[in-house]
N, CA, C, O and the ligand as a Tripos MOL2 file, in Angstrom:
@<TRIPOS>MOLECULE
protein
  261   259    66     0     0
PROTEIN
NO_CHARGES

@<TRIPOS>ATOM
      1 N         -11.6760    6.1120    7.3860 N.3       1 MET1
      2 CA        -10.7190    6.1310    6.2100 C.3       1 MET1
      3 C         -11.0300    7.2410    5.3610 C.2       1 MET1
      4 O         -10.3400    7.3790    4.3510 O.2       1 MET1
      5 N         -12.1300    8.2160    5.6430 N.am      2 THR2
      6 CA        -12.3930    9.3910    4.7250 C.3       2 THR2
      7 C         -11.2520   10.2380    4.5400 C.2       2 THR2
      8 O         -10.4670   10.4750    5.4580 O.2       2 THR2
      9 N         -11.1330   10.7130    3.3580 N.am      3 GLY3
     10 CA         -9.9060   11.7440    3.2010 C.3       3 GLY3
     11 C          -8.6360   11.0540    2.8150 C.2       3 GLY3
     12 O          -7.7220   11.8070    2.4820 O.2       3 GLY3
     13 N          -8.4070    9.8050    2.7950 N.am      4 TRP4
     14 CA         -7.4630    8.8950    2.4420 C.3       4 TRP4
     15 C          -7.2590    8.8930    0.8320 C.2       4 TRP4
     16 O          -8.0570    8.2760    0.1260 O.2       4 TRP4
     17 N          -6.2170    9.5680    0.3040 N.am      5 LEU5
     18 CA         -6.2230    9.7900   -1.1650 C.3       5 LEU5
     19 C          -5.4010    8.6050   -1.6210 C.2       5 LEU5
     20 O          -4.9640    8.6140   -2.7710 O.2       5 LEU5
     21 N          -5.1770    7.6790   -0.8900 N.am      6 GLY6
     22 CA         -4.5680    6.4180   -1.4460 C.3       6 GLY6
     23 C          -2.8920    6.3810   -1.2110 C.2       6 GLY6
     24 O          -2.2720    7.3320   -0.7340 O.2       6 GLY6
     25 N          -2.4100    5.3800   -1.5430 N.am      7 GLY7
     26 CA         -0.8430    5.3600   -1.2600 C.3       7 GLY7
     27 C          -0.6930    4.3430   -0.0200 C.2       7 GLY7
     28 O          -1.5150    3.4510    0.1880 O.2       7 GLY7
     29 N           0.3550    4.5550    0.7190 N.am      8 LEU8
     30 CA          0.7490    3.6190    1.7020 C.3       8 LEU8
     31 C           0.4450    4.1680    2.9420 C.2       8 LEU8
     32 O           0.8130    5.3380    3.0460 O.2       8 LEU8
     33 N          -0.1380    3.6730    3.9640 N.am      9 GLN9
     34 CA         -0.4460    3.9940    5.3100 C.3       9 GLN9
     35 C          -0.1250    2.8860    6.1630 C.2       9 GLN9
     36 O          -0.5500    1.7480    5.9650 O.2       9 GLN9
     37 N           0.6740    3.2390    7.1710 N.am     10 ILE10
     38 CA          0.9950    2.3440    8.3350 C.3      10 ILE10
     39 C           0.1350    2.6160    9.4760 C.2      10 ILE10
     40 O          -0.2070    3.7670    9.7500 O.2      10 ILE10
     41 N          -0.2290    1.6010   10.1520 N.am     11 SER11
     42 CA         -1.0990    2.0140   11.2930 C.3      11 SER11
     43 C          -0.6270    1.0790   12.5370 C.2      11 SER11
     44 O           0.0660    0.0770   12.3620 O.2      11 SER11
     45 N          -1.0670    1.5060   13.7870 N.am     12 ARG12
     46 CA         -0.8340    0.5430   14.7800 C.3      12 ARG12
     47 C           0.8430    0.2660   14.9850 C.2      12 ARG12
     48 O           1.2760   -0.8740   15.1580 O.2      12 ARG12
     49 N           1.5210    1.1990   14.9500 N.am     13 THR13
     50 CA          3.0900    1.0220   14.9930 C.3      13 THR13
     51 C           3.5250    0.9950   16.4420 C.2      13 THR13
     52 O           4.7020    0.7530   16.7080 O.2      13 THR13
     53 N           2.6550    1.2280   17.3690 N.am     14 GLU14
     54 CA          2.9850    1.5070   18.8440 C.3      14 GLU14
     55 C           3.5310    0.1390   19.3700 C.2      14 GLU14
     56 O           3.0320   -0.9270   19.0070 O.2      14 GLU14
     57 N           4.4940    0.2140   20.1700 N.am     15 ARG15
     58 CA          4.9990   -1.0800   20.7680 C.3      15 ARG15
     59 C           3.8000   -1.8940   21.4510 C.2      15 ARG15
     60 O           2.8540   -1.4550   22.1050 O.2      15 ARG15
     61 N           4.0830   -3.0500   21.1450 N.am     16 GLY16
     62 CA          2.9640   -4.2500   21.6180 C.3      16 GLY16
     63 C           1.7660   -4.4200   20.9080 C.2      16 GLY16
     64 O           0.9340   -5.2530   21.2660 O.2      16 GLY16
     65 N           1.5810   -3.5520   19.7290 N.am     17 GLN17
     66 CA          0.6220   -3.7600   18.8210 C.3      17 GLN17
     67 C           0.9780   -4.3130   17.4330 C.2      17 GLN17
     68 O           2.1050   -4.1190   16.9780 O.2      17 GLN17
     69 N           0.0350   -5.0060   16.7380 N.am     18 THR18
     70 CA          0.5160   -5.6260   15.4550 C.3      18 THR18
     71 C           0.4100   -4.4510   14.3630 C.2      18 THR18
     72 O          -0.6870   -3.9380   14.1390 O.2      18 THR18
     73 N           1.4450   -4.0790   13.7610 N.am     19 PRO19
     74 CA          1.5230   -3.1630   12.7400 C.3      19 PRO19
     75 C           0.6890   -3.4970   11.7330 C.2      19 PRO19
     76 O           0.5660   -4.7070   11.5380 O.2      19 PRO19
     77 N          -0.0480   -2.6050   10.8920 N.am     20 ILE20
     78 CA         -0.7840   -2.8590    9.8440 C.3      20 ILE20
     79 C          -0.3100   -1.9540    8.6730 C.2      20 ILE20
     80 O          -0.2400   -0.7420    8.8740 O.2      20 ILE20
     81 N          -0.0020   -2.4350    7.5460 N.am     21 ALA21
     82 CA          0.3310   -1.4660    6.3050 C.3      21 ALA21
     83 C          -0.8930   -1.7650    5.5640 C.2      21 ALA21
     84 O          -1.3920   -2.8880    5.4980 O.2      21 ALA21
     85 N          -1.4200   -0.5600    4.9310 N.am     22 ASP22
     86 CA         -2.6370   -0.5540    4.0060 C.3      22 ASP22
     87 C          -1.9710    0.0070    2.7630 C.2      22 ASP22
     88 O          -1.2210    0.9820    2.8130 O.2      22 ASP22
     89 N          -2.2340   -0.5590    1.7910 N.am     23 PHE23
     90 CA         -1.8360    0.0670    0.4440 C.3      23 PHE23
     91 C          -3.1980    0.3060   -0.4200 C.2      23 PHE23
     92 O          -4.0450   -0.5860   -0.4780 O.2      23 PHE23
     93 N          -3.3670    1.5450   -1.0850 N.am     24 LEU24
     94 CA         -4.4950    1.7710   -1.8180 C.3      24 LEU24
     95 C          -3.9700    2.5190   -3.0530 C.2      24 LEU24
     96 O          -3.2890    3.5440   -3.0220 O.2      24 LEU24
     97 N          -4.3990    1.8360   -4.1790 N.am     25 CYS25
     98 CA         -4.1220    2.5830   -5.4640 C.3      25 CYS25
     99 C          -5.3480    3.1720   -5.9030 C.2      25 CYS25
    100 O          -6.3100    2.4410   -6.1370 O.2      25 CYS25
    101 N          -5.4200    4.3540   -6.0350 N.am     26 THR26
    102 CA         -6.6590    5.1440   -6.3530 C.3      26 THR26
    103 C          -6.8620    5.0570   -7.8750 C.2      26 THR26
    104 O          -7.9880    5.3360   -8.2860 O.2      26 THR26
    105 N          -5.9130    4.7040   -8.7690 N.am     27 ALA27
    106 CA         -6.0930    4.6370  -10.2040 C.3      27 ALA27
    107 C          -6.8540    3.2480  -10.6550 C.2      27 ALA27
    108 O          -7.6010    3.2130  -11.6320 O.2      27 ALA27
    109 N          -6.5760    2.1260   -9.8370 N.am     28 CYS28
    110 CA         -7.1780    1.0070  -10.2430 C.3      28 CYS28
    111 C          -8.0820    0.4610   -9.0230 C.2      28 CYS28
    112 O          -8.9690   -0.3740   -9.2000 O.2      28 CYS28
    113 N          -7.8040    0.9500   -7.9200 N.am     29 GLY29
    114 CA         -8.8500    0.5450   -6.5840 C.3      29 GLY29
    115 C          -8.1760   -0.5500   -5.9410 C.2      29 GLY29
    116 O          -8.7300   -1.0480   -4.9610 O.2      29 GLY29
    117 N          -6.9270   -1.0690   -6.3790 N.am     30 THR30
    118 CA         -6.4050   -2.1360   -5.5830 C.3      30 THR30
    119 C          -6.2250   -1.8500   -4.3170 C.2      30 THR30
    120 O          -5.7570   -0.7310   -4.1070 O.2      30 THR30
    121 N          -6.4840   -2.6070   -3.2710 N.am     31 HIS31
    122 CA         -6.3030   -2.3440   -1.8100 C.3      31 HIS31
    123 C          -5.4890   -3.6710   -1.2920 C.2      31 HIS31
    124 O          -5.8440   -4.7720   -1.7150 O.2      31 HIS31
    125 N          -4.5630   -3.5740   -0.5140 N.am     32 ARG32
    126 CA         -4.0210   -4.5460   -0.0320 C.3      32 ARG32
    127 C          -3.5550   -4.0750    1.6010 C.2      32 ARG32
    128 O          -3.0970   -2.9820    1.9330 O.2      32 ARG32
    129 N          -3.8010   -5.1440    2.3900 N.am     33 ARG33
    130 CA         -3.5620   -5.1050    3.7860 C.3      33 ARG33
    131 C          -2.6440   -6.2230    4.3870 C.2      33 ARG33
    132 O          -2.9920   -7.4030    4.4100 O.2      33 ARG33
    133 N          -1.3880   -5.7450    4.8950 N.am     34 ILE34
    134 CA         -0.5500   -6.6150    5.5320 C.3      34 ILE34
    135 C          -0.3870   -6.3780    6.9190 C.2      34 ILE34
    136 O          -0.1710   -5.2220    7.2820 O.2      34 ILE34
    137 N          -0.4600   -7.3630    7.8160 N.am     35 ALA35
    138 CA         -0.4340   -7.2570    9.1610 C.3      35 ALA35
    139 C           0.6610   -8.1050    9.5970 C.2      35 ALA35
    140 O           0.8890   -9.1540    8.9940 O.2      35 ALA35
    141 N           1.4690   -7.6830   10.7530 N.am     36 GLY36
    142 CA          2.3620   -8.2560   11.2520 C.3      36 GLY36
    143 C           3.8990   -7.6270   11.0760 C.2      36 GLY36
    144 O           4.3670   -7.3520    9.9710 O.2      36 GLY36
    145 N           4.5280   -7.4640   12.1880 N.am     37 ARG37
    146 CA          5.8120   -6.6720   12.2570 C.3      37 ARG37
    147 C           6.6740   -7.1050   10.9710 C.2      37 ARG37
    148 O           7.0070   -6.3060   10.0960 O.2      37 ARG37
    149 N           6.9750   -8.3950   10.9690 N.am     38 ASP38
    150 CA          8.0080   -8.8540    9.9840 C.3      38 ASP38
    151 C           7.5150   -8.7350    8.5020 C.2      38 ASP38
    152 O           8.3340   -8.4960    7.6150 O.2      38 ASP38
    153 N           6.0460   -8.9170    8.1980 N.am     39 ARG39
    154 CA          5.5190   -8.8450    7.0790 C.3      39 ARG39
    155 C           5.3520   -7.5410    6.4630 C.2      39 ARG39
    156 O           5.5180   -7.2960    5.2680 O.2      39 ARG39
    157 N           4.9440   -6.5640    7.5470 N.am     40 VAL40
    158 CA          4.8900   -5.2020    7.0040 C.3      40 VAL40
    159 C           6.3280   -4.6160    6.5130 C.2      40 VAL40
    160 O           6.4430   -3.7940    5.6040 O.2      40 VAL40
    161 N           7.3260   -5.1300    7.2040 N.am     41 ALA41
    162 CA          8.6720   -4.6570    7.1660 C.3      41 ALA41
    163 C           9.1540   -5.1820    5.6080 C.2      41 ALA41
    164 O           9.7360   -4.4940    4.7690 O.2      41 ALA41
    165 N           8.7840   -6.4340    5.4970 N.am     42 ASP42
    166 CA          9.1840   -7.0290    4.1200 C.3      42 ASP42
    167 C           8.5020   -6.2330    3.1310 C.2      42 ASP42
    168 O           9.1310   -5.7760    2.1770 O.2      42 ASP42
    169 N           7.0540   -5.9950    3.3040 N.am     43 PHE43
    170 CA          6.3060   -5.4480    2.3830 C.3      43 PHE43
    171 C           6.8450   -4.0900    1.9230 C.2      43 PHE43
    172 O           6.8470   -3.7120    0.7510 O.2      43 PHE43
    173 N           7.3400   -3.3390    3.0660 N.am     44 LEU44
    174 CA          7.9200   -1.9340    2.7720 C.3      44 LEU44
    175 C           9.2750   -1.9080    2.1190 C.2      44 LEU44
    176 O           9.7490   -0.9210    1.5560 O.2      44 LEU44
    177 N           9.8530   -3.0760    2.2450 N.am     45 ARG45
    178 CA         11.2810   -3.0330    1.8430 C.3      45 ARG45
    179 C          11.0520   -3.2500    0.4070 C.2      45 ARG45
    180 O          11.9520   -2.8670   -0.3400 O.2      45 ARG45
    181 N           9.8640   -3.8720   -0.1900 N.am     46 ASP46
    182 CA          9.8610   -3.9050   -1.7700 C.3      46 ASP46
    183 C           9.2840   -2.7110   -2.3210 C.2      46 ASP46
    184 O           9.1060   -2.6450   -3.5370 O.2      46 ASP46
    185 N           8.9730   -1.7640   -1.5670 N.am     47 ASN47
    186 CA          8.6390   -0.3680   -2.0870 C.3      47 ASN47
    187 C           7.1740   -0.6630   -2.8630 C.2      47 ASN47
    188 O           7.0530   -0.4600   -4.0710 O.2      47 ASN47
    189 N           6.1670   -1.1270   -2.0910 N.am     48 PRO48
    190 CA          4.9290   -1.3580   -2.9680 C.3      48 PRO48
    191 C           4.2800   -0.3620   -3.7700 C.2      48 PRO48
    192 O           3.4370   -0.7240   -4.5900 O.2      48 PRO48
    193 N           4.5890    0.9210   -3.6250 N.am     49 THR49
    194 CA          4.1210    1.8850   -4.4430 C.3      49 THR49
    195 C           4.5770    1.7950   -5.7650 C.2      49 THR49
    196 O           3.8160    1.8490   -6.7310 O.2      49 THR49
    197 N           6.0860    1.6290   -5.8610 N.am     50 THR50
    198 CA          6.8760    1.6310   -7.1270 C.3      50 THR50
    199 C           6.4700    0.3080   -7.7330 C.2      50 THR50
    200 O           6.1490    0.3070   -8.9210 O.2      50 THR50
    201 N           6.4510   -0.7210   -7.1030 N.am     51 ALA51
    202 CA          6.1950   -2.0810   -7.4830 C.3      51 ALA51
    203 C           4.9100   -2.2570   -8.2450 C.2      51 ALA51
    204 O           4.7840   -2.8140   -9.3350 O.2      51 ALA51
    205 N           3.8140   -1.6020   -7.3820 N.am     52 HIS52
    206 CA          2.4900   -1.6310   -7.8930 C.3      52 HIS52
    207 C           2.3370   -0.8380   -9.2420 C.2      52 HIS52
    208 O           1.6860   -1.3390  -10.1590 O.2      52 HIS52
    209 N           2.9100    0.3530   -9.3680 N.am     53 ARG53
    210 CA          2.7900    1.0460  -10.4020 C.3      53 ARG53
    211 C           3.3150    0.5600  -11.6520 C.2      53 ARG53
    212 O           2.9360    1.0860  -12.6980 O.2      53 ARG53
    213 N           4.2260   -0.4740  -11.6590 N.am     54 ALA54
    214 CA          4.6510   -1.2820  -12.7370 C.3      54 ALA54
    215 C           3.6090   -2.1390  -13.2000 C.2      54 ALA54
    216 O           3.4200   -2.2740  -14.4080 O.2      54 ALA54
    217 N           2.9130   -2.7320  -12.3480 N.am     55 THR55
    218 CA          1.8570   -3.9150  -12.8030 C.3      55 THR55
    219 C           0.4210   -3.1970  -12.7990 C.2      55 THR55
    220 O          -0.5550   -3.8010  -13.2440 O.2      55 THR55
    221 N           0.3080   -1.8530  -12.2720 N.am     56 CYS56
    222 CA         -1.1290   -1.4790  -12.2140 C.3      56 CYS56
    223 C          -1.8570   -1.6600  -13.4510 C.2      56 CYS56
    224 O          -1.2850   -1.2580  -14.4640 O.2      56 CYS56
    225 N          -2.8740   -2.1240  -13.5620 N.am     57 PRO57
    226 CA         -3.6330   -2.1530  -14.7420 C.3      57 PRO57
    227 C          -4.1840   -0.8350  -15.1810 C.2      57 PRO57
    228 O          -4.3560   -0.6110  -16.3790 O.2      57 PRO57
    229 N          -4.4530   -0.0050  -14.3130 N.am     58 ALA58
    230 CA         -4.7790    1.3850  -14.6890 C.3      58 ALA58
    231 C          -3.7130    2.0520  -15.7010 C.2      58 ALA58
    232 O          -3.9970    2.6280  -16.7510 O.2      58 ALA58
    233 N          -2.4260    1.8510  -15.1600 N.am     59 ASN59
    234 CA         -1.4370    2.3740  -15.9640 C.3      59 ASN59
    235 C          -1.2710    1.8680  -17.3250 C.2      59 ASN59
    236 O          -0.8350    2.5790  -18.2310 O.2      59 ASN59
    237 N          -1.6460    0.5400  -17.4930 N.am     60 ARG60
    238 CA         -1.3910   -0.1200  -18.8590 C.3      60 ARG60
    239 C          -2.4860    0.3930  -19.7480 C.2      60 ARG60
    240 O          -2.3400    0.2570  -20.9630 O.2      60 ARG60
    241 N          -3.4390    0.9000  -19.3320 N.am     61 LYS61
    242 CA         -4.4070    1.5690  -20.1860 C.3      61 LYS61
    243 C          -4.0220    2.8580  -20.6960 C.2      61 LYS61
    244 O          -4.7310    3.4700  -21.4950 O.2      61 LYS61
    245 N          -2.8600    3.3180  -20.2360 N.am     62 GLY62
    246 CA         -2.3330    4.5830  -20.5540 C.3      62 GLY62
    247 C          -2.6130    5.8850  -19.7940 C.2      62 GLY62
    248 O          -2.4060    7.0480  -20.1430 O.2      62 GLY62
    249 N          -3.1290    5.3980  -18.6850 N.am     63 THR63
    250 CA         -3.3460    6.6100  -17.5010 C.3      63 THR63
    251 C          -1.8720    6.9110  -17.0970 C.2      63 THR63
    252 O          -1.0410    6.0290  -16.8800 O.2      63 THR63
    253 N          -1.6370    8.2520  -17.0200 N.am     64 THR64
    254 CA         -0.4180    8.7470  -16.4880 C.3      64 THR64
    255 C          -0.7930    9.6950  -15.3680 C.2      64 THR64
    256 O          -1.8180   10.3720  -15.2870 O.2      64 THR64
    257 N           0.2760    9.6200  -14.4720 N.am     65 ARG65
    258 CA          0.1570   10.6300  -13.3050 C.3      65 ARG65
    259 C           1.2970   11.5670  -13.1710 C.2      65 ARG65
    260 O           1.3000   12.4100  -12.2740 O.2      65 ARG65
    261 ZN         -3.0790    0.5500   -9.3860 Zn       66 ZN66
@<TRIPOS>BOND
     1     1     2 1
     2     2     3 1
     3     3     4 2
     4     3     5 am
     5     5     6 1
     6     6     7 1
     7     7     8 2
     8     7     9 am
     9     9    10 1
    10    10    11 1
    11    11    12 2
    12    11    13 am
    13    13    14 1
    14    14    15 1
    15    15    16 2
    16    15    17 am
    17    17    18 1
    18    18    19 1
    19    19    20 2
    20    19    21 am
    21    21    22 1
    22    22    23 1
    23    23    24 2
    24    23    25 am
    25    25    26 1
    26    26    27 1
    27    27    28 2
    28    27    29 am
    29    29    30 1
    30    30    31 1
    31    31    32 2
    32    31    33 am
    33    33    34 1
    34    34    35 1
    35    35    36 2
    36    35    37 am
    37    37    38 1
    38    38    39 1
    39    39    40 2
    40    39    41 am
    41    41    42 1
    42    42    43 1
    43    43    44 2
    44    43    45 am
    45    45    46 1
    46    46    47 1
    47    47    48 2
    48    47    49 am
    49    49    50 1
    50    50    51 1
    51    51    52 2
    52    51    53 am
    53    53    54 1
    54    54    55 1
    55    55    56 2
    56    55    57 am
    57    57    58 1
    58    58    59 1
    59    59    60 2
    60    59    61 am
    61    61    62 1
    62    62    63 1
    63    63    64 2
    64    63    65 am
    65    65    66 1
    66    66    67 1
    67    67    68 2
    68    67    69 am
    69    69    70 1
    70    70    71 1
    71    71    72 2
    72    71    73 am
    73    73    74 1
    74    74    75 1
    75    75    76 2
    76    75    77 am
    77    77    78 1
    78    78    79 1
    79    79    80 2
    80    79    81 am
    81    81    82 1
    82    82    83 1
    83    83    84 2
    84    83    85 am
    85    85    86 1
    86    86    87 1
    87    87    88 2
    88    87    89 am
    89    89    90 1
    90    90    91 1
    91    91    92 2
    92    91    93 am
    93    93    94 1
    94    94    95 1
    95    95    96 2
    96    95    97 am
    97    97    98 1
    98    98    99 1
    99    99   100 2
   100    99   101 am
   101   101   102 1
   102   102   103 1
   103   103   104 2
   104   103   105 am
   105   105   106 1
   106   106   107 1
   107   107   108 2
   108   107   109 am
   109   109   110 1
   110   110   111 1
   111   111   112 2
   112   111   113 am
   113   113   114 1
   114   114   115 1
   115   115   116 2
   116   115   117 am
   117   117   118 1
   118   118   119 1
   119   119   120 2
   120   119   121 am
   121   121   122 1
   122   122   123 1
   123   123   124 2
   124   123   125 am
   125   125   126 1
   126   126   127 1
   127   127   128 2
   128   127   129 am
   129   129   130 1
   130   130   131 1
   131   131   132 2
   132   131   133 am
   133   133   134 1
   134   134   135 1
   135   135   136 2
   136   135   137 am
   137   137   138 1
   138   138   139 1
   139   139   140 2
   140   139   141 am
   141   141   142 1
   142   142   143 1
   143   143   144 2
   144   143   145 am
   145   145   146 1
   146   146   147 1
   147   147   148 2
   148   147   149 am
   149   149   150 1
   150   150   151 1
   151   151   152 2
   152   151   153 am
   153   153   154 1
   154   154   155 1
   155   155   156 2
   156   155   157 am
   157   157   158 1
   158   158   159 1
   159   159   160 2
   160   159   161 am
   161   161   162 1
   162   162   163 1
   163   163   164 2
   164   163   165 am
   165   165   166 1
   166   166   167 1
   167   167   168 2
   168   167   169 am
   169   169   170 1
   170   170   171 1
   171   171   172 2
   172   171   173 am
   173   173   174 1
   174   174   175 1
   175   175   176 2
   176   175   177 am
   177   177   178 1
   178   178   179 1
   179   179   180 2
   180   179   181 am
   181   181   182 1
   182   182   183 1
   183   183   184 2
   184   183   185 am
   185   185   186 1
   186   186   187 1
   187   187   188 2
   188   187   189 am
   189   189   190 1
   190   190   191 1
   191   191   192 2
   192   191   193 am
   193   193   194 1
   194   194   195 1
   195   195   196 2
   196   195   197 am
   197   197   198 1
   198   198   199 1
   199   199   200 2
   200   199   201 am
   201   201   202 1
   202   202   203 1
   203   203   204 2
   204   203   205 am
   205   205   206 1
   206   206   207 1
   207   207   208 2
   208   207   209 am
   209   209   210 1
   210   210   211 1
   211   211   212 2
   212   211   213 am
   213   213   214 1
   214   214   215 1
   215   215   216 2
   216   215   217 am
   217   217   218 1
   218   218   219 1
   219   219   220 2
   220   219   221 am
   221   221   222 1
   222   222   223 1
   223   223   224 2
   224   223   225 am
   225   225   226 1
   226   226   227 1
   227   227   228 2
   228   227   229 am
   229   229   230 1
   230   230   231 1
   231   231   232 2
   232   231   233 am
   233   233   234 1
   234   234   235 1
   235   235   236 2
   236   235   237 am
   237   237   238 1
   238   238   239 1
   239   239   240 2
   240   239   241 am
   241   241   242 1
   242   242   243 1
   243   243   244 2
   244   243   245 am
   245   245   246 1
   246   246   247 1
   247   247   248 2
   248   247   249 am
   249   249   250 1
   250   250   251 1
   251   251   252 2
   252   251   253 am
   253   253   254 1
   254   254   255 1
   255   255   256 2
   256   255   257 am
   257   257   258 1
   258   258   259 1
   259   259   260 2
@<TRIPOS>SUBSTRUCTURE
     1 MET1         2 RESIDUE 1 A MET
     2 THR2         6 RESIDUE 1 A THR
     3 GLY3        10 RESIDUE 1 A GLY
     4 TRP4        14 RESIDUE 1 A TRP
     5 LEU5        18 RESIDUE 1 A LEU
     6 GLY6        22 RESIDUE 1 A GLY
     7 GLY7        26 RESIDUE 1 A GLY
     8 LEU8        30 RESIDUE 1 A LEU
     9 GLN9        34 RESIDUE 1 A GLN
    10 ILE10       38 RESIDUE 1 A ILE
    11 SER11       42 RESIDUE 1 A SER
    12 ARG12       46 RESIDUE 1 A ARG
    13 THR13       50 RESIDUE 1 A THR
    14 GLU14       54 RESIDUE 1 A GLU
    15 ARG15       58 RESIDUE 1 A ARG
    16 GLY16       62 RESIDUE 1 A GLY
    17 GLN17       66 RESIDUE 1 A GLN
    18 THR18       70 RESIDUE 1 A THR
    19 PRO19       74 RESIDUE 1 A PRO
    20 ILE20       78 RESIDUE 1 A ILE
    21 ALA21       82 RESIDUE 1 A ALA
    22 ASP22       86 RESIDUE 1 A ASP
    23 PHE23       90 RESIDUE 1 A PHE
    24 LEU24       94 RESIDUE 1 A LEU
    25 CYS25       98 RESIDUE 1 A CYS
    26 THR26      102 RESIDUE 1 A THR
    27 ALA27      106 RESIDUE 1 A ALA
    28 CYS28      110 RESIDUE 1 A CYS
    29 GLY29      114 RESIDUE 1 A GLY
    30 THR30      118 RESIDUE 1 A THR
    31 HIS31      122 RESIDUE 1 A HIS
    32 ARG32      126 RESIDUE 1 A ARG
    33 ARG33      130 RESIDUE 1 A ARG
    34 ILE34      134 RESIDUE 1 A ILE
    35 ALA35      138 RESIDUE 1 A ALA
    36 GLY36      142 RESIDUE 1 A GLY
    37 ARG37      146 RESIDUE 1 A ARG
    38 ASP38      150 RESIDUE 1 A ASP
    39 ARG39      154 RESIDUE 1 A ARG
    40 VAL40      158 RESIDUE 1 A VAL
    41 ALA41      162 RESIDUE 1 A ALA
    42 ASP42      166 RESIDUE 1 A ASP
    43 PHE43      170 RESIDUE 1 A PHE
    44 LEU44      174 RESIDUE 1 A LEU
    45 ARG45      178 RESIDUE 1 A ARG
    46 ASP46      182 RESIDUE 1 A ASP
    47 ASN47      186 RESIDUE 1 A ASN
    48 PRO48      190 RESIDUE 1 A PRO
    49 THR49      194 RESIDUE 1 A THR
    50 THR50      198 RESIDUE 1 A THR
    51 ALA51      202 RESIDUE 1 A ALA
    52 HIS52      206 RESIDUE 1 A HIS
    53 ARG53      210 RESIDUE 1 A ARG
    54 ALA54      214 RESIDUE 1 A ALA
    55 THR55      218 RESIDUE 1 A THR
    56 CYS56      222 RESIDUE 1 A CYS
    57 PRO57      226 RESIDUE 1 A PRO
    58 ALA58      230 RESIDUE 1 A ALA
    59 ASN59      234 RESIDUE 1 A ASN
    60 ARG60      238 RESIDUE 1 A ARG
    61 LYS61      242 RESIDUE 1 A LYS
    62 GLY62      246 RESIDUE 1 A GLY
    63 THR63      250 RESIDUE 1 A THR
    64 THR64      254 RESIDUE 1 A THR
    65 ARG65      258 RESIDUE 1 A ARG
    66 ZN66       261 GROUP 0 **** ****
């Protein structure tokens, strides 16, 4: 995972595999991993990057990007 600058990363999307979505916020270090086709689809529909930004503890401290 070196070189990953955070954000959203989807892996194992090939047919027959269980998709995995990783979300990493580099501002506060929050990492979430969601596995499963339906759960990943739901997760993405919620736009996790935007949703997290609203609740990110680092943002609340006044950090702007
Ligand atoms: Zn955050």
